[in-house]
C-alpha positions in Angstrom: -67.9 3.7 -0.8 -70.5 2.2 -3.1 -72.1 -0.9 -1.4 -75.3 -2.7 -1.1 -77.4 -2.2 2.1 -80.9 -3.5 3.0 -83.6 -0.8 3.1 -87.2 -1.1 4.0 -89.9 0.8 2.2 -93.6 0.1 1.5 -93.7 -2.9 3.9 -90.8 -4.8 2.2 -87.1 -4.9 2.5 -84.6 -5.2 -0.4 -80.9 -4.6 -0.9 -80.1 -1.3 -2.7 -76.9 0.2 -4.0 -75.8 3.2 -1.8 -72.9 5.5 -1.2 -71.6 5.1 2.4 -74.8 3.1 3.2 -76.9 6.3 2.9 -80.1 6.8 0.7 -80.1 9.4 -0.5 -76.3 9.6 -0.5 -74.1 12.1 1.4 -74.3 15.8 0.5 -71.1 17.4 -0.7 -70.4 20.9 0.6 -67.9 23.2 -1.4 -67.3 26.8 -2.1 -67.3 28.4 -5.6 -64.1 27.6 -7.4 -63.0 24.8 -5.1 -61.4 21.7 -6.5 -61.9 18.4 -4.6 -60.9 14.8 -5.0 -63.5 12.1 -4.4 -62.2 8.5 -4.0 -64.9 6.1 -5.3 -64.5 2.5 -4.0 -66.8 0.0 -5.6 -67.8 -2.6 -3.0 -71.0 -3.5 -4.8 -71.6 -6.3 -7.3 -72.3 -4.1 -10.3 -70.2 -1.9 -12.4 -70.5 1.8 -11.4 -69.7 5.3 -12.6 -70.4 8.6 -10.8 -71.3 11.9 -12.6 -71.1 15.4 -11.1 -74.2 16.8 -12.7 -73.9 20.4 -13.8 -70.2 20.7 -12.9 -68.4 22.0 -16.0 -65.1 20.2 -15.3 -63.0 22.5 -17.5 -60.7 20.4 -19.7 -61.3 17.4 -17.4 -63.9 15.1 -18.9 -61.9 12.2 -17.4 -63.8 12.6 -14.2 -67.2 13.5 -15.7 -68.6 10.0 -15.3 -70.9 8.8 -18.1 -70.2 5.1 -18.9 -68.9 4.4 -22.4 -68.6 8.2 -23.1 -65.8 9.4 -20.9 -64.8 6.3 -19.0 -65.4 2.6 -18.7 -67.0 1.5 -15.4 -65.4 1.1 -12.0 -65.6 -2.6 -11.7 -66.5 -4.4 -8.4 -63.5 -4.3 -6.1 -61.9 -1.4 -7.9 -61.5 2.3 -7.1 -61.2 5.6 -9.0 -60.1 9.0 -7.7 -62.2 11.7 -9.4 -61.0 15.3 -9.5 -64.0 17.7 -9.4 -63.2 21.2 -10.6 -65.7 23.8 -9.6 -65.6 27.2 -11.5 -68.6 29.5 -12.1 -71.2 27.2 -10.5 -72.9 28.5 -7.3 -76.1 27.2 -5.6 -77.2 23.6 -5.9 -76.1 20.8 -8.2 -76.0 17.0 -7.5 -74.1 13.8 -8.2 -75.4 10.5 -9.3 -74.4 7.1 -10.8 -74.2 7.2 -14.6 -74.2 3.5 -15.5 -77.2 1.3 -16.2 -80.0 2.3 -13.7 -77.9 2.6 -10.5 -78.7 6.2 -10.1 -82.2 5.3 -8.7 -80.5 5.0 -5.3 -76.9 6.2 -5.9 -77.3 10.0 -5.8 -76.9 13.0 -3.5 -76.8 16.8 -3.3 -73.9 19.2 -4.1 -74.1 22.5 -2.2 -71.9 25.2 -3.6 -71.6 28.2 -1.3 -70.6 31.6 -2.5 -66.8 32.3 -2.7 -65.4 33.2 0.7 -65.9 37.0 1.2 -69.0 37.2 -0.9 -72.6 36.4 -0.2 -76.0 35.4 -1.7 -77.8 37.9 -3.9 -80.7 37.7 -1.5 -80.9 38.0 2.3 -79.0 35.1 3.9 -81.5 32.4 4.9 -81.8 31.3 8.5 -81.3 27.6 7.6 -81.2 25.4 4.5 -82.1 21.9 3.6 -81.7 19.7 0.4 -85.1 18.3 -0.7 -84.4 15.3 -3.0 -87.4 14.0 -5.0 -87.0 10.5 -6.1 -88.7 7.2 -7.1 -88.9 3.8 -5.3 -89.6 0.4 -6.8 -90.4 -2.6 -4.6 -88.6 -4.8 -7.2 -84.8 -4.8 -7.6 -84.0 -1.9 -9.9 -81.6 -3.9 -12.0 -84.4 -6.4 -12.7 -86.6 -3.5 -13.8 -83.7 -2.4 -16.1 -82.9 -5.8 -17.5 -86.6 -6.6 -17.9 -87.6 -3.7 -20.2 -84.4 -4.0 -22.2 -85.2 -7.7 -22.8 -88.9 -7.2 -23.5 -88.6 -4.1 -25.8 -91.4 -2.4 -24.0 -91.8 0.3 -21.4 -90.3 -0.3 -17.9 -92.6 -0.9 -15.0 -93.7 2.3 -13.3 -92.4 3.0 -9.8 -94.4 2.1 -6.7 -93.8 5.4 -4.9 -92.2 8.8 -5.2 -90.0 9.9 -2.3 -88.9 13.1 -0.5 -85.5 12.7 1.0 -85.8 8.9 0.6 -89.2 8.6 2.3 -92.6 8.0 0.5 -94.7 9.8 3.1 -98.1 9.5 4.8 -100.1 8.3 1.8 -98.3 5.0 1.3 -98.5 1.8 3.3 -96.0 1.3 6.2 -94.6 4.7 5.6 -96.2 7.3 7.9 -93.9 6.9 10.9 -90.8 7.6 8.8 -92.2 10.6 6.8 -89.6 13.3 6.4 -90.2 16.3 8.6 -88.8 19.8 8.0 -88.8 21.6 11.4 -89.2 25.3 11.1 -89.7 28.3 13.4 -92.2 31.0 12.7 -90.7 34.2 11.3 -87.6 32.5 9.9 -86.6 31.9 6.2 -85.4 28.6 4.8 -83.5 27.9 1.6 -84.8 24.6 0.1 -82.4 23.1 -2.4 -84.8 21.0 -4.5 -83.4 18.2 -6.7 -85.4 15.9 -9.0 -83.5 12.6 -8.9 -86.5 10.6 -10.3 -85.7 8.2 -13.1 -88.8 8.8 -15.3 -90.9 11.8 -14.3 -91.2 15.6 -14.2 -92.8 16.5 -10.9 -95.0 19.3 -9.5 -94.0 20.3 -6.0 -95.8 22.6 -3.5 -96.3 23.3 0.2 -99.8 23.9 1.7 -100.6 27.6 2.4 -97.0 28.6 1.6 -95.7 30.3 -1.5 -92.0 29.8 -2.4 -89.6 32.3 -4.0 -87.5 30.8 -6.7 -83.9 32.2 -6.5 -81.7 29.7 -8.3 -81.6 26.8 -10.8 -78.9 24.4 -12.0 -76.1 26.1 -10.0 -77.0 29.6 -11.2 -79.0 32.4 -9.6 -82.2 33.7 -11.2 -84.4 36.8 -10.8 -86.5 36.0 -7.8 -90.2 35.1 -8.5 -92.9 33.7 -6.2 -95.1 30.8 -7.0 -97.5 28.4 -5.2 -95.9 25.4 -7.0 -92.8 24.5 -9.0 -92.3 22.1 -11.9 -89.0 20.3 -11.9 -87.5 17.9 -14.4 -85.2 14.9 -13.7 -81.7 16.2 -13.5 -82.8 19.8 -12.6 -82.2 21.7 -9.4 -84.3 24.6 -8.1 -83.5 26.7 -5.1 -86.4 28.3 -3.3 -86.9 30.5 -0.2 -89.6 29.4 2.2 -90.9 31.9 4.7 -92.3 30.3 7.8 -95.1 32.9 8.0 -98.2 30.9 8.7 -100.0 29.9 11.9 -97.8 27.3 13.7 -99.1 23.9 12.7 -98.2 20.9 10.4 -98.3 21.5 6.7 -97.8 19.1 3.8 -95.1 19.5 1.2 -96.0 17.2 -1.7 -94.9 16.1 -5.2 -96.7 14.3 -7.9 -96.1 13.6 -11.6 -96.6 15.8 -14.6 -96.8 13.8 -17.8 -97.6 15.0 -21.4 -97.6 11.4 -22.8 -100.9 10.0 -23.8 -101.6 6.2 -23.4 -98.5 5.3 -21.4 -98.7 4.1 -17.8 -97.3 6.3 -15.1 -97.0 6.4 -11.3 -100.1 8.4 -10.2 -99.2 8.4 -6.5 -98.2 11.4 -4.4 -95.3 11.7 -2.0 -95.5 13.9 1.1 -93.3 15.4 3.8 -94.3 17.6 6.7 -93.4 21.2 7.5 -93.6 21.2 11.2 -93.6 24.5 13.1 -91.8 24.4 16.4 -94.0 23.8 19.4 -96.6 21.9 17.4 -95.6 18.3 18.1 -99.3 17.4 17.9 -101.1 19.3 15.0 -104.4 21.0 15.7 -105.9 19.0 12.8 -104.5 16.6 10.1 -102.4 18.4 7.5 -104.3 19.7 4.5 -103.1 18.7 1.0 -101.5 21.5 -1.1 -102.6 22.6 -4.5 -100.8 20.8 -7.3 -101.7 21.2 -11.0 -103.5 18.3 -12.8 -101.1 15.5 -13.9 -101.3 16.5 -17.6 -101.2 20.3 -17.3 -98.6 21.0 -19.9 -99.2 24.7 -19.8 -98.4 24.8 -16.1 -95.0 23.1 -16.7 -94.2 25.3 -19.7 -95.2 28.5 -17.9 -93.0 27.7 -14.9 -90.0 26.9 -17.1 -90.5 30.1 -19.1 -90.4 32.2 -15.8 -86.7 31.5 -15.2 -84.5 34.5 -15.9 -80.9 35.2 -15.2 -80.0 37.9 -12.6 -77.9 39.6 -15.3 -76.7 42.3 -12.9 -73.2 43.8 -12.2 -72.2 41.1 -9.8 -73.7 38.3 -11.9 -73.2 39.3 -15.5 -74.2 37.1 -18.4 -72.6 36.6 -21.8 -75.2 35.5 -24.3 -73.7 34.9 -27.8 -75.4 37.4 -30.1 -74.1 35.8 -33.2 -73.7 32.0 -33.7 -71.6 30.2 -36.3 -72.9 26.7 -35.7 -76.7 26.2 -36.2 -78.1 22.8 -35.3 -81.7 21.6 -35.5 -82.3 18.4 -33.4 -85.5 16.4 -33.5 -86.2 14.3 -30.4 -88.3 11.2 -31.1 -89.5 7.9 -29.6 -89.1 5.2 -32.2 -89.9 1.6 -32.8 -87.9 -1.2 -34.4 -89.6 -4.3 -35.9 -89.1 -7.6 -34.0 -89.3 -11.1 -35.5 -92.9 -12.3 -35.5 -93.9 -9.1 -33.7 -92.5 -10.7 -30.5 -91.5 -7.6 -28.5 -93.5 -5.6 -26.0 -93.6 -2.3 -27.8 -96.6 -1.0 -29.9 -97.7 -3.7 -32.4 -95.0 -6.1 -31.2 -92.1 -3.7 -31.9 -89.1 -2.8 -29.8 -89.2 0.7 -28.4 -86.2 3.0 -29.0 -85.5 6.7 -29.3 -83.4 9.1 -31.3 -81.9 12.5 -32.0 -82.2 13.4 -35.7 -83.3 9.9 -36.4 -80.0 8.4 -35.0 -80.5 5.9 -32.2 -77.2 6.1 -30.2 -75.4 2.8 -29.6 -72.9 2.6 -26.8 -69.4 1.6 -28.1 -67.3 -1.2 -26.5 -64.7 1.3 -25.1 -65.3 4.9 -24.1 -65.3 7.6 -26.7 -62.9 9.8 -24.7 -60.3 7.1 -24.6 -60.7 6.4 -28.3 -60.5 10.1 -29.2 -57.5 10.8 -27.0 -55.5 7.8 -28.1 -56.6 7.9 -31.8 -58.3 4.5 -31.7 -60.2 4.1 -35.0 -63.5 2.3 -35.5 -65.1 3.3 -32.1 -67.2 6.2 -33.3 -68.2 8.1 -36.4 -68.0 11.9 -36.8 -71.0 12.4 -39.0 -73.8 13.2 -36.6 -76.2 15.2 -38.7 -76.9 18.9 -38.1 -80.5 18.5 -39.2 -83.0 15.6 -39.4 -83.0 13.7 -42.7 -86.6 14.8 -43.4 -88.6 17.9 -42.4 -92.3 17.1 -42.0 -95.2 18.1 -39.6 -93.3 16.8 -36.6 -96.4 17.1 -34.3 -99.0 15.6 -36.6 -101.4 13.0 -35.1 -100.7 10.4 -37.9 -97.4 9.4 -39.6 -96.5 6.8 -42.2 -95.0 3.8 -40.3 -91.6 4.0 -42.0 -90.9 7.3 -40.1 -90.9 5.4 -36.8 -87.8 3.4 -37.7 -84.5 5.2 -36.8 -80.9 4.3 -37.8 -78.6 2.9 -35.1 -75.2 4.4 -34.9 -72.4 5.8 -32.6 -72.0 9.2 -34.2 -70.6 12.4 -32.6 -70.6 16.1 -33.6 -67.1 17.8 -33.7 -67.1 21.4 -32.5 -64.3 24.0 -32.9 -63.0 25.6 -29.7 -64.5 29.1 -29.3 -67.2 28.5 -31.8 -70.8 29.6 -30.8 -73.6 27.1 -31.1 -77.4 27.4 -31.3 -79.5 24.3 -31.1 -83.2 24.2 -31.8 -84.7 21.1 -30.2 -88.0 19.9 -31.7 -90.1 17.3 -30.1 -91.9 14.9 -32.4 -95.1 12.9 -32.0 -93.7 9.8 -33.5 -94.9 6.7 -31.6 -95.6 8.8 -28.5 -95.1 12.5 -28.1 -93.3 13.3 -24.8 -91.6 16.1 -22.9 -87.8 15.6 -23.0 -85.5 16.9 -20.2 -82.3 17.4 -22.1 -79.0 17.5 -20.2 -75.6 18.7 -21.7 -72.5 17.7 -19.9 -69.5 20.1 -19.7 -71.5 23.3 -20.3 -74.3 25.5 -19.1 -76.3 27.1 -21.9 -78.7 30.0 -22.3 -82.4 29.2 -22.9 -83.6 31.7 -25.5 -87.1 30.5 -26.0 -89.6 27.6 -26.0 -93.1 26.9 -27.2 -95.6 24.3 -28.2 -96.1 23.0 -31.7 -93.6 23.1 -34.6 -90.7 25.6 -34.5 -91.4 28.5 -37.0 -88.0 29.7 -38.2 -89.4 33.0 -39.3 -91.6 34.0 -36.3 -90.2 32.2 -33.2 -86.7 33.8 -33.3 -88.4 37.2 -33.0 -89.5 36.1 -29.5 -86.0 35.1 -28.2 -84.9 36.5 -24.9 -81.4 37.9 -25.4 -81.5 40.2 -22.4 -81.7 37.9 -19.3 -82.2 34.2 -20.5 -81.7 31.6 -17.8 -78.4 29.7 -17.7 -79.2 25.9 -17.3 -77.6 22.5 -17.8 -80.9 20.6 -18.0 -84.0 21.9 -19.8 -87.4 20.3 -20.7 -88.3 20.5 -24.4 -92.2 20.5 -24.1 -94.3 17.7 -25.5 -94.7 18.3 -29.2 -92.9 21.6 -28.8 -89.5 23.3 -29.2 -86.8 25.0 -27.3 -83.7 27.0 -28.4 -80.4 27.2 -26.5 -77.1 28.9 -27.2 -73.7 28.4 -25.7 -70.0 29.2 -26.3 -67.8 26.2 -27.0 -65.0 26.9 -24.4 -64.4 23.5 -22.8 -62.2 21.1 -24.8 -63.1 17.4 -24.4 -65.8 14.8 -25.0 -69.2 15.8 -23.6 -72.5 13.7 -23.5 -75.9 15.2 -24.3 -79.0 13.0 -23.5 -82.6 12.9 -22.4 -82.7 12.6 -18.6 -85.7 10.2 -18.7 -83.5 7.2 -18.3 -85.6 4.9 -20.5 -85.2 7.4 -23.4 -81.4 7.7 -22.7 -81.1 3.9 -22.7 -83.2 3.6 -25.9 -80.8 6.0 -27.7 -81.9 9.7 -27.3 -78.3 10.7 -26.9 -75.3 12.2 -28.8 -71.8 13.4 -28.0 -70.0 16.6 -28.7 -66.2 16.5 -29.1 -64.6 19.9 -28.6 -61.2 20.2 -30.3 -58.2 21.6 -28.6 -56.9 25.1 -29.6 -53.5 26.7 -29.3 -53.4 28.2 -25.8 -52.8 26.0 -22.7 -56.2 26.7 -21.3 -57.8 25.4 -24.5 -56.2 22.0 -24.3 -57.6 18.8 -22.8 -55.9 17.7 -19.6 -54.0 14.3 -19.8 -55.8 11.3 -18.3 -55.3 10.4 -14.6 -53.1 7.3 -13.9 -56.0 5.3 -12.4 -58.6 5.5 -15.2 -60.7 2.4 -15.0 -59.8 -0.2 -17.7 -62.2 -1.2 -20.3 
């Protein structure tokens, strides 16, 4: 039930959109290979869609959720029954709104337990807890959204970060409601960490405690131990926390990592408390944990590069050794001229963003409906495999004409059973930035990443083809590159976009249409009878 409920944070109360009145929303618990039906009733005043982030939804994009891509919105007063088909996913994923900026408060965890009769590839933890990292604005989120779209500039930065919906001790009017994780000495806890923030990659750590990373994006990884993690919007990371310190109160904390120069960001820190049993009153105030400096790109890149698939007998991987579709996608922030330099972007321009110099424009009806019913004029099929120009993408200075992209609603058509390699290249146009890229309908293998321009002769020699991590959301480093591969085995219409929501809204998106093949399992399912009308 999507509805507005008053919530108080940072000394002020506002109505926020919630599911079942909860912020964060309710956690879904399933087992591997379950299929569930979720009835979404919209009792709010805004259009809404819900996306099941990281769920492959085989042959079933109808319930995937992105507005104007696979459905039109569920209008106020309407409902939609979404069929969620779980297959190979195991671990932690999440769900969130996928229309305008509603996901700031409309989101929650998805816990996928091992199939009945099987177990974790690590000793079973004594307890578990979702840890959802988020952002809070004092102002109404729709006013933030409408404001930056109107002005052409950057959106206002958030007023706080949150852990499980609470800002924590360091913010006004917040200390008494700080989230507490109660632990017992000697026990092990599985923390299912989700970054639901709208705009920011976050560093996260716990004072005097290392964590062992065991999973990411609904897949297991080779365990490795760190004093902190870096987690991008859209990403999930599962860690084991051993309660092995002297019983006391310890902070867990998260703060921003940003590689962008000259753009405002929320420089506050959210905290929660790890409280050992029997220590209602701490012996001293909690000590703050180590977190890297806000612009420590290397710390973020090194953490991402540490993720490796288990690649064992029980958890085999299937990395395509040969690929027949090679794509090179540049990711850029752009700027369109405004009359009389009247917009709030650099030099009076309107900020935008692009993939391969195409700024994606939402159509008036969803692409899936147009594709399935052969409706012409909704989208084009000429999304380019390469950028229109190759130049020094990470240079400090560019001719102004390079900053202007082309607007369009273009998709890339893929054959069923083809194998795809994409090299993502971040550019320094307007403002170089990290880009957390999310692909719907697939997980993909991350073969390599690095800073600077991709070198097509040298960099492929460094690819990991033995145990690359299997992800659905990856961060292309600021002015850097990343290479992914995947097998095209899911017919349908699938969105790919930056998970910084301002970049997504500005146009850093594209769509893959995977054609049907001959066998029944290679054909798109028919639409459900209650698809929301456009």
